[in-house]
FIFI-813760 format. One record per residue (C-alpha): residue in three letters; x, y, z. Coordinates in steps of 0.1 Angstrom, whole numbers, plus 2048, in hexadecimal, padded with zeros to 3 digits. Last residue first. Layout:
N
[atom ALA,[X,Y,Z]]
...
This chain:
52
[atom GLY,[374,260,25C]]
[atom GLN,[388,280,258]]
[atom ARG,[377,29F,24A]]
[atom LEU,[38C,2B3,232]]
[atom PRO,[391,2D7,23D]]
[atom LEU,[37B,2F1,22C]]
[atom ARG,[38B,304,210]]
[atom ARG,[38F,32A,213]]
[atom TYR,[383,343,1F9]]
[atom ALA,[388,368,203]]
[atom ARG,[39E,36F,1E4]]
[atom ALA,[384,35F,1CD]]
[atom GLN,[368,373,1DD]]
[atom GLU,[37B,394,1D8]]
[atom LEU,[383,38B,1B4]]
[atom LEU,[35E,385,1AE]]
[atom GLU,[356,3A6,1BD]]
[atom PRO,[370,3B8,1A6]]
[atom PRO,[35F,3AA,186]]
[atom LEU,[378,396,171]]
[atom LYS,[389,3A0,151]]
[atom GLN,[3A8,3B0,162]]
[atom GLU,[3AD,391,177]]
[atom SER,[3B6,37C,158]]
[atom LEU,[3AD,358,15F]]
[atom LEU,[3C3,33C,16B]]
[atom ARG,[3D4,349,18A]]
[atom LEU,[3BC,360,19E]]
[atom TYR,[39A,355,191]]
[atom LEU,[3A0,32F,18C]]
[atom GLN,[3BA,328,1A6]]
[atom THR,[3A7,33C,1C1]]
[atom PRO,[386,32D,1B7]]
[atom THR,[395,30B,1BC]]
[atom VAL,[39C,2F4,19F]]
[atom SER,[388,2D8,18E]]
[atom CYS,[37A,2EB,171]]
[atom VAL,[359,2EC,15E]]
[atom VAL,[355,308,144]]
[atom ASP,[334,316,138]]
[atom SER,[329,32A,119]]
[atom ALA,[344,31C,104]]
[atom LEU,[35D,328,0E9]]
[atom LEU,[37E,317,0E5]]
[atom ASP,[39C,32B,0D7]]
[atom ARG,[3BB,31A,0C9]]
[atom GLY,[3DD,32A,0D1]]
[atom ASP,[3F0,30A,0DA]]
[atom ARG,[3ED,312,0FF]]
[atom LEU,[3C7,313,0FC]]
[atom ARG,[3B2,332,0FC]]
[atom MET,[390,332,10D]]
């Protein structure tokens, strides 16, 4: 992962608190992702929050 200041961080896993749509379609480069993963990200829909 490259930080805004140009430093690179290497990791085998990354934990994030964003939706698949935000992660795969906004934050990561789409050209480097498998097409089936992009399809799943585009199809992702959040469930409505339950009240009570």
